[in-house]
C-alpha positions in Angstrom: -105.0 -57.7 -24.7 -102.0 -59.9 -24.3 -99.9 -61.8 -26.8 -101.7 -64.0 -29.2 -99.0 -66.7 -28.9 -96.0 -65.6 -26.8 -94.3 -62.6 -25.3 -90.8 -61.4 -24.8 -90.0 -59.7 -21.5 -86.7 -58.0 -20.7 -85.2 -57.5 -17.3 -85.8 -53.7 -17.5 -89.6 -54.2 -18.0 -89.9 -53.9 -21.7 -92.3 -56.3 -23.3 -93.2 -57.2 -26.9 -96.1 -59.4 -27.7 -95.5 -62.0 -30.5 -92.1 -60.4 -31.4 -90.8 -60.6 -34.9 -87.1 -61.4 -35.7 -86.4 -57.7 -36.0 -88.1 -57.0 -32.6 -86.0 -59.7 -31.0 -82.9 -58.2 -32.6 -83.7 -54.8 -31.1 -84.4 -56.3 -27.6 -81.1 -58.2 -27.6 -79.3 -55.1 -28.8 -80.6 -53.2 -25.8 -79.2 -55.7 -23.3 -76.3 -54.6 -21.2 -74.3 -55.9 -18.2 -75.8 -53.7 -15.5 -79.6 -53.3 -15.4 -80.9 -55.1 -18.4 -79.1 -58.4 -18.6 -81.7 -60.8 -19.9 -84.8 -61.5 -22.0 -87.3 -64.4 -21.6 -89.6 -65.4 -24.4 -92.5 -67.8 -23.5 -96.2 -68.4 -24.1 -98.7 -66.3 -22.2 -99.9 -69.4 -20.3 -100.2 -70.0 -16.6 -97.8 -73.0 -16.9 -95.7 -72.5 -20.1 -94.3 -75.7 -21.6 -91.5 -74.0 -23.4 -89.3 -70.9 -23.0 -86.2 -69.3 -24.4 -83.9 -66.9 -22.6 -81.0 -64.7 -23.7 -78.5 -63.4 -21.2 -75.4 -61.2 -21.4 -72.2 -63.1 -20.5 -69.5 -61.5 -18.4 -66.9 -62.4 -20.9 -68.9 -60.9 -23.8 -71.6 -62.4 -26.1 -74.8 -64.0 -25.0 -76.0 -67.3 -23.5 -79.1 -68.7 -25.2 -81.2 -71.3 -23.3 -84.1 -73.1 -25.1 -86.3 -75.4 -23.1 -89.4 -77.3 -24.3 -90.7 -79.9 -21.8 -93.1 -81.5 -24.3 -90.2 -82.5 -26.6 -87.6 -83.1 -23.8 -85.5 -80.3 -25.2 -83.0 -78.4 -23.2 -80.2 -76.6 -25.1 -77.7 -74.0 -23.8 -75.5 -72.2 -26.4 -73.5 -69.0 -26.6 -73.1 -66.6 -29.4 -71.8 -63.2 -30.2 -74.0 -62.6 -33.2 -77.3 -60.9 -32.3 -78.5 -61.5 -35.9 -77.9 -65.3 -35.6 -79.6 -65.4 -32.2 -82.7 -63.5 -33.4 -83.0 -65.6 -36.5 -82.5 -69.0 -34.8 -85.0 -68.2 -32.0 -87.6 -67.0 -34.5 -87.3 -70.4 -36.4 -87.3 -72.3 -33.1 -90.3 -70.5 -31.7 -92.3 -71.1 -34.9 -91.9 -74.8 -34.4 -93.4 -74.6 -30.9 -97.0 -75.6 -30.1 -99.4 -72.6 -29.7 -102.9 -73.6 -28.7 -105.4 -72.0 -31.0 -102.9 -71.4 -33.8 -104.0 -72.9 -37.1 -101.9 -75.8 -38.2 -100.0 -75.5 -41.5 -101.3 -77.5 -44.4 -99.5 -78.6 -47.6 -101.5 -78.5 -50.7 -100.4 -79.7 -54.1 -101.8 -77.7 -57.0 
C-alpha cells in the first residue's frame, strides 16, 4: 500500500510515506554531496499538482523548492537549518489539497 497522502523519495532510493516532521528531519540529515543530494516530496498521484524538493548546495546548506500549480505558487529558498526546513515543509504540506482527506471543521462549544 502506498502513501495515504504523499511520499518523500530521496535520490538514494529511500522512501517514507506520509513523513512526519521528524522523518523529514532524518531524511534531510542523510543528504550528502555525492550520492544522495536531494529529496522530493509529492502526492502519490499520476500528475501531482504540488511538490517540494530539498537539495544540497555546493556552498553548504540546502535549497528548498515549493511548487503548487493550483495556487500559482513557486518559491525557492535556501537554509542551513534542517530543523527549520522540516518544520516549514510540514506546515506547508499540511495546507496542500489531498483528495480523500477530511476537511477541518471549527466548532464552537
